[in-house]
ZAFI-390876 format. One line per field, with one value per residue (C-alpha): residue in three letters; x, y, z. Coordinates in steps of 0.2 Angstrom, whole numbers, plus 5000, padded with zeros to 4 digits. Layout:
residues N
res: [ala|...]
px: [X|...]
py: [Y|...]
pz: [Z|...]
***
This chain:
residues 625
res: [met|lys|asp|his|ile|ser|thr|leu|glu|lys|tyr|leu|thr|pro|his|gly|leu|ala|lys|leu|leu|ala|ile|pro|asn|arg|asp|val|his|lys|phe|val|ala|lys|ala|val|ala|leu|cys|glu|pro|met|lys|val|phe|val|ser|thr|asp|ser|lys|glu|asp|ile|asp|tyr|ile|arg|arg|thr|ala|ile|ala|arg|gly|glu|glu|thr|glu|leu|ala|ile|asp|thr|his|ser|val|his|phe|asp|gly|phe|phe|asp|gln|ala|arg|asp|lys|gly|lys|thr|arg|tyr|leu|val|pro|glu|gly|glu|ser|leu|gly|leu|gln|leu|glu|gln|met|asp|arg|glu|lys|gly|leu|glu|his|ile|gln|met|arg|met|lys|gly|ser|met|his|asn|lys|lys|met|ile|val|arg|phe|phe|cys|leu|gly|pro|leu|asp|ser|glu|phe|ser|ile|pro|cys|val|gln|ile|thr|asp|ser|phe|tyr|val|ala|his|ser|glu|asp|leu|leu|tyr|arg|ser|gly|tyr|glu|tyr|phe|lys|arg|leu|pro|glu|asp|lys|glu|val|phe|trp|met|leu|his|ser|ser|gly|lys|leu|val|gln|ser|val|ser|ile|gly|trp|gln|lys|arg|gly|val|leu|ile|asp|ser|gln|ala|asn|thr|val|tyr|ser|tyr|asn|thr|gln|tyr|ala|gly|asn|thr|ile|gly|leu|lys|lys|pro|ala|leu|arg|leu|ala|ile|arg|lys|ala|ser|gln|glu|gly|trp|leu|ala|glu|his|met|phe|leu|met|ala|val|his|gly|pro|arg|lys|arg|lys|thr|tyr|met|thr|gly|ala|phe|pro|ser|gly|cys|gly|lys|thr|ser|thr|ser|met|val|pro|gly|ala|ser|ile|val|gly|asp|asp|leu|ser|tyr|leu|lys|ile|val|asp|asp|lys|val|arg|ala|val|asn|val|glu|gln|gly|ile|phe|gly|ile|ile|arg|ser|val|ser|lys|lys|asp|asp|pro|val|ile|trp|glu|val|leu|asn|ser|cys|glu|pro|ala|ile|phe|ser|asn|val|leu|ile|thr|glu|glu|gly|tyr|pro|his|trp|leu|asp|asp|gly|arg|val|met|pro|pro|arg|gly|val|asn|his|ser|gly|pro|trp|trp|ile|gly|lys|val|asp|glu|asn|gly|glu|glu|ile|pro|met|ala|his|lys|asn|ala|arg|tyr|thr|ile|asn|leu|asn|asp|leu|ser|asn|leu|asp|cys|ala|leu|glu|asp|pro|ala|gly|val|glu|val|gly|gly|val|ile|tyr|gly|gly|arg|asp|ala|asp|thr|trp|val|pro|val|gln|gln|ser|phe|asn|trp|asn|his|gly|val|ile|thr|met|gly|ala|ser|leu|glu|ser|lys|thr|thr|ala|ala|thr|leu|gly|pro|ser|gly|glu|arg|lys|phe|gln|pro|phe|ser|asn|leu|asp|phe|ile|ser|ile|pro|leu|gly|gln|tyr|ile|asn|asn|his|leu|lys|phe|gly|lys|ser|ile|arg|asn|pro|pro|his|ile|phe|ala|val|asn|tyr|phe|gln|gln|asp|glu|ser|gly|glu|tyr|met|thr|gly|lys|asp|ala|lys|arg|val|trp|leu|gln|trp|met|asp|leu|arg|ile|his|ser|glu|val|asp|ala|ile|lys|thr|pro|thr|gly|phe|ile|pro|lys|tyr|lys|asp|leu|arg|arg|leu|phe|lys|lys|his|leu|lys|gln|lys|tyr|ser|lys|ile|asp|tyr|glu|lys|his|phe|ala|ile|lys|val|asp|ala|tyr|ile|glu|lys|cys|asp|arg|ile|ala|gln|val|tyr|arg|glu|thr|val|pro|asp|thr|pro|asp|ile|val|phe|asp|leu|leu|arg|glu|gln|lys|glu|arg|leu|lys|ser|ala|gln|lys|lys|his|gly|asn|phe|leu|leu|pro|ser|met|leu|asp|asn]
px: [5513|5517|5533|5528|5516|5527|5539|5521|5519|5536|5533|5515|5505|5491|5480|5491|5492|5473|5471|5484|5474|5460|5465|5464|5477|5493|5504|5502|5507|5522|5527|5527|5534|5549|5548|5551|5564|5574|5572|5570|5558|5556|5537|5525|5511|5496|5484|5468|5457|5450|5452|5461|5474|5476|5477|5490|5501|5500|5503|5519|5524|5524|5532|5546|5554|5550|5537|5533|5517|5513|5504|5488|5489|5481|5499|5516|5535|5545|5562|5573|5591|5602|5609|5592|5582|5575|5573|5590|5589|5607|5602|5585|5590|5580|5583|5585|5588|5607|5609|5590|5591|5579|5588|5603|5590|5590|5601|5601|5610|5609|5593|5601|5617|5604|5594|5610|5612|5595|5597|5615|5608|5592|5595|5594|5589|5574|5582|5575|5562|5544|5538|5520|5510|5500|5488|5482|5474|5480|5463|5445|5442|5431|5437|5446|5458|5463|5478|5479|5497|5505|5517|5529|5542|5548|5544|5527|5530|5532|5514|5505|5510|5501|5487|5485|5491|5479|5465|5465|5464|5462|5443|5447|5462|5449|5438|5452|5453|5467|5473|5472|5491|5498|5511|5522|5535|5545|5555|5567|5575|5590|5601|5594|5603|5590|5575|5584|5590|5612|5614|5612|5629|5623|5604|5595|5579|5580|5563|5561|5549|5548|5543|5532|5545|5552|5564|5570|5583|5594|5584|5568|5563|5546|5549|5562|5552|5532|5532|5514|5523|5535|5541|5524|5522|5537|5528|5512|5522|5524|5511|5499|5513|5507|5490|5489|5485|5495|5502|5508|5515|5499|5488|5472|5457|5442|5442|5425|5417|5403|5387|5394|5404|5415|5431|5445|5461|5479|5497|5512|5527|5542|5546|5544|5534|5517|5509|5499|5497|5489|5478|5474|5468|5454|5440|5444|5442|5454|5455|5471|5489|5504|5497|5484|5480|5474|5462|5451|5434|5420|5430|5434|5448|5445|5457|5457|5472|5479|5482|5469|5481|5496|5514|5516|5534|5529|5539|5529|5514|5505|5488|5488|5495|5487|5471|5464|5481|5484|5467|5472|5491|5481|5467|5462|5462|5478|5493|5512|5527|5544|5558|5552|5554|5546|5547|5548|5528|5527|5522|5530|5537|5544|5553|5543|5527|5523|5525|5540|5555|5554|5575|5576|5569|5571|5575|5582|5600|5595|5593|5595|5596|5598|5615|5618|5632|5636|5652|5657|5653|5636|5623|5609|5592|5578|5569|5574|5570|5561|5552|5533|5518|5506|5485|5472|5463|5445|5450|5449|5435|5439|5439|5430|5415|5424|5439|5432|5422|5427|5423|5435|5432|5433|5451|5446|5465|5484|5496|5515|5524|5544|5554|5558|5564|5567|5560|5542|5527|5515|5502|5500|5490|5497|5491|5487|5489|5505|5511|5509|5515|5530|5534|5527|5527|5543|5553|5548|5564|5564|5577|5579|5575|5578|5566|5583|5598|5609|5613|5596|5595|5602|5591|5589|5579|5563|5550|5531|5539|5542|5561|5564|5553|5550|5554|5551|5565|5559|5555|5542|5536|5533|5526|5515|5508|5505|5497|5484|5479|5479|5466|5452|5444|5445|5459|5461|5469|5486|5494|5510|5512|5526|5524|5542|5544|5559|5564|5580|5583|5577|5560|5545|5533|5518|5510|5507|5486|5488|5487|5469|5467|5476|5467|5450|5457|5460|5443|5437|5448|5443|5425|5429|5423|5436|5449|5468|5482|5492|5511|5524|5523|5506|5491|5493|5478|5471|5473|5453|5451|5464|5459|5441|5446|5457|5445|5432|5444|5457|5446|5465|5469|5479|5489|5492|5508|5509|5501|5515|5529|5521|5518|5530|5542|5561|5565|5584|5579|5566|5578|5593|5581|5573|5591|5595|5580|5584|5602|5598|5589|5599|5611|5604|5589|5592|5574|5567|5554|5558|5542|5552|5565|5553|5539|5555|5565|5547|5544|5561|5559|5541|5553|5565|5551|5544|5561|5563|5546|5548|5564|5569|5555|5537|5525|5506|5499|5511|5504|5486|5479]
py: [5621|5640|5631|5619|5628|5641|5628|5619|5640|5639|5623|5623|5629|5638|5623|5610|5620|5617|5600|5596|5604|5598|5584|5587|5578|5587|5573|5574|5591|5589|5574|5582|5599|5587|5578|5593|5602|5587|5583|5602|5599|5609|5607|5596|5590|5584|5571|5566|5552|5561|5551|5571|5570|5549|5550|5566|5553|5541|5553|5563|5544|5542|5559|5557|5542|5533|5521|5518|5517|5500|5495|5492|5511|5504|5498|5503|5497|5504|5496|5498|5498|5484|5482|5487|5472|5464|5467|5471|5460|5468|5486|5486|5490|5492|5506|5501|5512|5509|5492|5484|5469|5461|5445|5438|5437|5454|5468|5482|5499|5511|5522|5539|5535|5529|5544|5553|5544|5547|5564|5562|5552|5561|5579|5589|5571|5580|5593|5598|5586|5585|5577|5567|5566|5551|5546|5527|5514|5496|5483|5487|5504|5509|5494|5488|5482|5499|5508|5523|5527|5542|5537|5553|5549|5558|5543|5544|5526|5521|5532|5526|5508|5512|5515|5500|5489|5499|5508|5529|5534|5555|5557|5541|5552|5568|5558|5550|5551|5565|5551|5537|5528|5530|5522|5534|5531|5544|5537|5547|5538|5550|5553|5547|5546|5541|5540|5524|5528|5523|5527|5507|5507|5519|5513|5508|5504|5510|5505|5516|5506|5518|5531|5520|5527|5518|5528|5522|5529|5526|5514|5512|5494|5492|5481|5493|5509|5505|5510|5502|5484|5475|5491|5490|5475|5476|5490|5480|5465|5474|5484|5467|5459|5475|5472|5454|5449|5443|5452|5438|5436|5426|5426|5422|5412|5404|5386|5381|5362|5354|5361|5380|5380|5391|5389|5402|5400|5408|5404|5408|5403|5412|5421|5412|5396|5394|5407|5418|5400|5392|5409|5407|5390|5387|5382|5395|5412|5424|5440|5443|5434|5442|5451|5448|5455|5441|5445|5435|5442|5432|5416|5417|5418|5431|5439|5452|5457|5470|5476|5478|5473|5462|5464|5444|5437|5437|5425|5406|5417|5409|5406|5388|5387|5406|5410|5422|5432|5431|5436|5456|5457|5453|5464|5483|5485|5494|5485|5489|5478|5476|5470|5460|5463|5471|5472|5482|5485|5486|5472|5462|5446|5438|5421|5403|5415|5398|5410|5411|5420|5438|5440|5456|5471|5482|5475|5481|5480|5491|5484|5467|5451|5432|5429|5448|5444|5456|5463|5445|5437|5432|5428|5441|5433|5440|5445|5449|5433|5442|5453|5458|5463|5475|5476|5479|5465|5470|5467|5449|5436|5425|5441|5434|5445|5448|5460|5475|5467|5476|5461|5449|5431|5416|5408|5389|5384|5391|5383|5385|5378|5380|5374|5357|5344|5330|5332|5336|5326|5337|5338|5336|5340|5345|5337|5353|5371|5369|5357|5367|5382|5375|5360|5369|5387|5390|5376|5381|5381|5384|5386|5406|5412|5428|5438|5444|5449|5434|5417|5407|5389|5388|5380|5394|5394|5406|5402|5407|5413|5429|5430|5444|5454|5450|5465|5459|5445|5428|5420|5432|5432|5410|5414|5428|5413|5401|5414|5418|5398|5395|5409|5402|5384|5379|5388|5386|5368|5371|5361|5360|5358|5356|5357|5354|5339|5327|5310|5304|5313|5330|5331|5335|5323|5331|5344|5362|5357|5348|5361|5359|5343|5346|5361|5354|5340|5352|5358|5343|5340|5356|5350|5333|5324|5314|5305|5305|5292|5296|5297|5304|5320|5324|5317|5314|5309|5292|5286|5281|5301|5308|5293|5302|5320|5318|5313|5325|5342|5335|5322|5312|5294|5296|5278|5269|5270|5288|5290|5279|5289|5305|5301|5290|5297|5301|5297|5301|5317|5323|5318|5328|5342|5342|5342|5355|5368|5365|5370|5386|5390|5386|5396|5411|5415|5415|5418|5403|5396|5378|5371|5371|5360|5350|5346|5343|5331|5322|5322|5316|5303|5299|5296|5286|5273|5271|5269|5256|5245|5250|5256|5273|5274|5274|5271|5274|5257|5254|5267|5265|5255]
pz: [5534|5526|5521|5509|5503|5495|5492|5481|5475|5467|5455|5452|5442|5450|5441|5448|5465|5467|5459|5473|5488|5485|5495|5514|5518|5523|5526|5507|5502|5514|5502|5488|5496|5499|5485|5472|5485|5483|5467|5458|5443|5430|5429|5441|5435|5448|5439|5443|5439|5424|5407|5400|5414|5410|5392|5394|5403|5388|5374|5383|5387|5367|5365|5375|5367|5383|5373|5355|5346|5339|5322|5337|5340|5358|5362|5365|5368|5381|5382|5397|5395|5389|5411|5418|5414|5431|5451|5457|5472|5478|5478|5485|5504|5521|5531|5550|5562|5572|5581|5573|5560|5550|5549|5537|5523|5518|5512|5524|5530|5545|5543|5545|5534|5519|5520|5517|5502|5495|5497|5488|5472|5473|5473|5457|5448|5441|5431|5416|5420|5425|5439|5441|5455|5455|5467|5470|5481|5483|5485|5481|5485|5503|5509|5526|5512|5504|5507|5497|5489|5481|5468|5464|5446|5433|5422|5410|5407|5427|5427|5412|5418|5435|5424|5420|5434|5448|5452|5452|5468|5467|5472|5486|5494|5494|5505|5517|5538|5540|5551|5536|5535|5514|5507|5497|5483|5474|5459|5446|5432|5433|5417|5401|5386|5371|5384|5394|5411|5409|5427|5432|5444|5454|5456|5469|5479|5497|5508|5524|5531|5547|5536|5524|5509|5494|5486|5469|5457|5441|5433|5424|5425|5433|5444|5453|5450|5450|5468|5470|5465|5475|5484|5490|5493|5507|5517|5518|5524|5540|5541|5540|5553|5566|5563|5561|5545|5527|5514|5501|5485|5479|5465|5468|5459|5457|5454|5446|5452|5452|5452|5446|5463|5465|5476|5479|5481|5482|5478|5480|5465|5459|5447|5430|5440|5430|5444|5430|5420|5436|5440|5420|5418|5406|5419|5431|5434|5440|5452|5452|5445|5457|5474|5490|5506|5518|5534|5546|5544|5554|5560|5538|5527|5516|5502|5487|5476|5478|5459|5447|5430|5424|5423|5418|5411|5392|5387|5382|5381|5364|5358|5360|5378|5385|5372|5386|5386|5368|5364|5374|5367|5349|5353|5352|5370|5377|5381|5387|5379|5386|5379|5367|5347|5337|5317|5305|5304|5322|5328|5343|5344|5361|5364|5361|5358|5344|5328|5315|5323|5312|5303|5311|5319|5335|5355|5370|5361|5346|5329|5330|5318|5320|5324|5333|5347|5363|5368|5374|5359|5368|5354|5360|5359|5350|5366|5382|5394|5407|5394|5402|5394|5405|5403|5414|5423|5416|5397|5400|5396|5411|5424|5442|5445|5463|5458|5467|5480|5493|5507|5495|5495|5505|5503|5502|5499|5497|5485|5484|5471|5460|5449|5457|5447|5458|5476|5475|5468|5455|5470|5487|5502|5518|5532|5543|5542|5552|5543|5526|5533|5538|5526|5510|5512|5525|5513|5498|5485|5468|5452|5448|5432|5423|5433|5443|5441|5442|5434|5430|5436|5452|5466|5478|5495|5492|5505|5505|5487|5495|5505|5492|5496|5517|5527|5545|5554|5544|5561|5565|5547|5552|5567|5559|5546|5560|5573|5559|5554|5574|5574|5565|5567|5552|5540|5523|5518|5510|5496|5487|5468|5454|5436|5433|5439|5425|5422|5421|5399|5407|5401|5410|5415|5415|5400|5404|5405|5419|5433|5427|5435|5450|5453|5454|5461|5477|5474|5477|5494|5500|5501|5508|5491|5487|5499|5498|5499|5516|5513|5524|5518|5514|5506|5489|5474|5470|5454|5450|5455|5442|5429|5430|5430|5417|5405|5411|5410|5396|5387|5391|5396|5414|5414|5428|5422|5423|5441|5450|5442|5443|5462|5468|5483|5481|5499|5498|5488|5504|5518|5508|5505|5524|5531|5516|5522|5541|5540|5531|5544|5556|5549|5543|5552|5571|5576|5569|5578|5584|5577|5559|5566|5572|5559|5546|5560|5560|5542|5541|5551|5544|5527|5536|5545|5529|5517|5531|5525|5506|5497|5491|5480|5488|5476|5479|5477|5491|5502|5496|5512]
***
């Protein structure tokens, strides 16, 4: 203990040390002491929950050039390096003891070697920089869902972002029991040139799940550096597996049904697949757009939003399609934009924002003009495809009142969705919990987007929209879902959606606003207020119900021709999917539960039987008995 205090006394001012020691948890003191001894910062700033400390972080982010103030003075912009624009899956590795494995789907390295690597990469990494020590809480404060977190970083942009995204936790830490489990995050941007990390070729995110610690270095992109986001999800999945609950890459929202009813639903979608827009549909209220914890309380599934803000993809956000987000982004409420275009007047623009493209400005490539090309002769777009906005949920007009409820909300439905041009219908319901977990969650595929490094538009296996973050063997993760549903009498209903169904010409078959109808139908199914058509792959809506819902909620006519086209089951495509998913599990997931193959085989047999009777296209009218 004395060694830790002497190390802290060397780097912290008396005022900073007093703020740190006001937290009685000795593990906190030890973690901070080890971090300063490793990174050797010039100074250390310990932040409390006070407005003064939080304002200092934002002002310093701007003064250091990590952010630039915009025309609206509560807004700022941050630029990541040209090659540091998305999560780096290949450089994100789990540290595992020798002889252990988390499965073939995860990047791993020997834990002892990994810890040595961290020492080499991060030693002295904060020379001539100030270290920031932050305290936050995942989930509502003083709740059985709460997980306290310590974030240490040398980036004031990262620290400022977390003020918008997470619940401040300094006062919470002061009353924590000594044995409370804590998540630890240590980040260094590495060498900076014009406030941008230049060591992207040596960046890394290493997850030491045995010590509940995440290390990231030589990167600024928020998905790699904001420890409470996806890095903490990886730790939470392992914790949830040990304790019998679920940590998921899911939004949490309330669908407002008939008679002023609220039905809370969670949903897992890969990035860029409509996740945030679903949680923000008109007529609904949002609890969270990205991460949820689900626990069983009194034989009910209850959930909370892990976060308190949105770090969202800004591409295609427009006044017409996203009025609530648009209102915040054009108001005086705090917002951070990243990797967008900034005009000379100080206003942000982004791809597909519904406005006339400015002829010039500044973006992640530096000064930009229409027609500018990179070193390979490729035209540089106005803004990056993975450009983002960071806002606080409390500034949204459609925020649900349950955001800070320590008891969470009761979950009525779970939704899985991805980018699928040719197989899944717009909405369907599973036969039961196990069928949904296996044929919808564990079988989820999606075309890649710009949210991760690598080519876009490729069909990828993306079970539960969580493959990148699962920190346990995938077979064990699937079993956890099955056991979770089995342990309650009436588990939530499971649905699959597909907003990206395409016709022969490549055009999308349904509009962006149709998701509002699909959600309303789910609400009615959860409460047993409408019947459905049983198909080989699940239950689909009856035409009469959709016709009524389109008219009521969208003031649109919905034709029987469109209905038959949208909900036709393409048998060959579904059979190919069953075979494709079974092969992936057979070849890459050695601990796959037998039930995965059993349910996929049963689904394939149902499809073949229907194919013999009706042909390759199963129209709803053929199946509506």
